[in-house]
N, C-alpha and C positions, 0 to 999 in steps of 0.2 A: 203472488210466490206460493206453487202448488205445493204441499207436503205429500211424501208417498211413505206408507212404511211397509217394508219388503215383506215383513212376517204377516201383511194382510193383504198383499196383492200377487195376483199369480207369478208365478215364476217364469214366463215368456214374456210379459210384461213388462217385470223388473230386467230379464234380459235385454229385453231392446233399448228400455232406457238408461241401462248402464252403457252398452254397447253406442248407442248413439252420442252418447253425452262425453264418452273416455275415447277421443277421437282426435287426431287421426292417431291408428294402432301399426306398428310395424308390423311385418306378416315375417314367420316361420314355413318356409317352407322347405319342411321336414321330409329326409328319403331315408327309410328304415328297411329292415330286412327280418324277416321270422327266422326261426330254427330250421326252417326247411330250406329257407334261401330264397324262400320269394319277396320280391321290393313290395313297397309302398309308397308312394309317393302324394302326401297332403298338405293344403296350407292352413296354419294357425296364426290370427293376429292376437292372441294373447301372449306375448312374446315381447323379450329386451334382455338387454347387457346389464351386468350388475356387479363385475367385476374385473380389472385387467392383469391383476395378479394375487394369483391365478386368473385365466380369462375363464370365465362364467357368463354363461346366458342361460337364460330361464324362458321355456314355453308352455302352455298348458292347455292340452287337449281334454277338455270338459266333456262329461258325460250328457248324452244327448238330451233335450227336456224334454221331447215329446213322449220316448221310452224309456228313460234311464239306462240305454245300452253304453258300452263304452267303443271307443274308435280303435282299428286297428293299428293305429301309429304308437296308441298307448300300450295297448297288448306288446308289441316288438321291443319297445324302449324297456319296460320290463323284465323282458325276457333274456334280450341280446345285449341290454347297458350300451348300445352304438346308437348314434343317428348323425347323419348329417341336417346342417341346416343351412340351406340356399338363400340367398336374396333374390328376392323378386323385382324387376322393371319393369317399364313399360313395355317392352319389346315381348313378355312374355306374361303378361297381365292376363293374356286370354286362356293361355295354354294353362294357367297356374290356378284359374276359375276351375277348369275343364275337369283338372285333377282332383279338384275338391268334390266331385260327385260320388256317392254313396255305392262306390262297385262293390261285388262280393268279394271275400277275403280270397287271396289268392291271384286277383287282376292287378297287374303292372300298369300304373298311371301311367307311366313313363312311355308306355305302348298307346294307353289312349290318349295320351297327352301331345303326343309327336314328341316330345324332347329326349334328349339325348344322356344318357348313360354314362357317366367316366367314371372308370375305377378311381375306389380312394385310395391312399397310399397306408393310412393307418387303421382305417377299420374296415368293416365288411360291404355296407349300404354304399351304392355310387351318389355320386355328386349330378345335378344339373349343367352339363356341359355351357350351357348358353345363360346361366346364372352371372351375374357381376361378382358376386362373392359368394363363395362356399365355404362353410367351415365342418371340419369333421371333429368329430366329440364323444367323448365318454362319457357316459349317464352316471355320475354320481349319486345320484337320490330321486326317489320320485315319490312327492309329497301329496297324498290323497287329502282332498279339501271338503271330502263329505260321500255320502251313500246315494244322494238323493239326484234326479234328472237337473242338471244345471252344475254340478259340485266341479270343478277345476281338479288337474292333478299337476304339480309342479314338476316338471321335468328340469333337474339342474344338472345341466352340462358344463365340461370341461373341455374347451376348445383346445384338441392337440394339434390343427394343424389347419393354416388357412389358405384357400386360393385366392386370388384377386386377379380381374383381367386388368390388364395392365392400360387398355383403352381408356377406362376410367380414372387413370390417375393423372394430377398435374405435374408442373415441372420438378417440383418438391418432392415427391413421391406420395402426396397424400391424395386421397379419394377426392374428386369435383363433383359434388352432388348436380351438378348440370348434367356432366357425363354420367351420373350414377344412374339417372332419371327413374330413383326409387318410386314405389307406389306404396300407399297403405291404405289401410282399413277403416272406413266410415262407419254407420249403422246404416241397417238394410241391407239395398242392393248397392250403396254408394262407395266410391273409391276416390283418393286423392291422389293424382300425380305430383309428386315432389319436382315440378324444374319451372321455368318462368319466373312468372311474377309470384308465384307461391314462395321464390326462395327470397330470404333478403336475411340480411348480415344488423346482428346487433353487438355493437363492443360490450365484453365481461366489463362487468366494475371493477374500476382500477383498483389497483394492488393497494394503493394510501386509499384509505376511508373517504369516499364524496360527502359532501356537505349534508345530504339527506333534504327530501322534500322541505322539512320542516323550518328548514333553515333559508330557504328561499324566501326573498323580498314578498311580501303581502300582495304587494300590487301586482307581481308576476302569479303567486300561489294562487290567488283569487280568480283569475282569469276565466272568463267564459267561452275563450275560443280555445285556449291552451287543453290537450287533451292529459288524464293522468300518465299516459305514455309522454308526452312532450315534456312534463315536469320531473317525470324520473329521470329524463335523460339529462336534465338541468342537474337535479340531483344527484348525480354521479360525477360533480364535478369536484375536484380537491379544494381550489380556491376560485372567488368569485373574481372577474376583472374589476381593475380598482379605477375611482373617478376616473383618471386622468388618461387611461386608456378607453374608457367610455367616452370621454369628451371628444379624443382625437377622432374616435370612429364616425363621427360627424361629417368627417370630411369623404367618408365612403361613397361615391357615386349614388346608389341607389337609395341610402338612407339620406343622402343631401338632398335629391330628387322629393322625397317622401315629405322632408321636414319641409322646404321650401312650396310644395304642392299645397300642402294642407296649413298653411300659417294660420289662415283666417280661419279655420275650422279645427279647432283643437279635439271635439271627439272624434273626428274623420281622422285626424291625425294619430289618435292614441289608437283606433281599431287597426289603422293601415299598418303602425310599426308592432301590433300584436302578430297579424297574418304575416307579414316578412319574419318577425322571429319563427313564429312556428314553422313556415316555411325552409327555414335555415334550419333548425333542429331536424326535419326531416331528410334535408338534405347532408345532415351530419355533420354541420357545422358549428359546433355546438359554441365554441367560444363566440365569433360574429353573433350568435343569436343571444347570447348573455347580453353582449352589450348594446342590441338593441333594443331588449327587452328593460334594461335597465334605464334606457331612455324613457321610457314612460313615466317614472317618476318626477324628471322635469315637467312631463306635459300634466301628470297630475296636479302639481305645483299651480301653474298657469290656469288650470280648470277651477280648482277650488279658492285660490287663493293662498 
């Protein structure tokens, strides 16, 4: 493991390591306006949500590492206390990237990127019509994190109004991640498209406490096939299946086939049961996985007398 002390390393190198490691990062595509009415549009990947009541989002326009200058967005939010944070999806990712170009002050990135400014209802800066979600915000506070190049500036925003494209909503009125098709920032020139196989579901820990990995029987916990994620899924179970339930599960066609096929080779039977349990866990059939893995104890008894 390589150890790096930020105080003994060039800022550019620390910057690259942090952005490469802390990923993916959501993108705040921020539209602002200066005191003369000039519009600015720029993306920032230091961004997240921090509260729902009040609804608070925070993004950070950092001072440039190379020359310690500040960005037009930062100057605008300090002076006007208003911003619209647009969410970027794959359909507009190239236009968003183009808007990150360091154009001179007063240049309108909406025009440069070909995006459409839509009038906001509660703040002066327009929002991006093509964005799947846009948040009109009041800037509550700007916190400077330092005077040197690379220092961030936390822009704490209260969401006054949300604009959501109805096409990204599911039947329950919630945002469908596949329809959102969001993009996120990685290190260097890399981005992530949050769609397809990148999206997966993970059940939240049950309201009643799971037994935890430490309570899983040793013959399962010490498996060389099951991963830490597999064990955590088992540990999220409140109660293990009973001996009667495990015994009855021998009648399951796939389990019965495995037990009969490898009846003369108990080592192979043990391995196949572990692999079957792993597959069931990955298919979110946790109770079935438990029953299969509990059968391994019987196999171990036969193997070791």
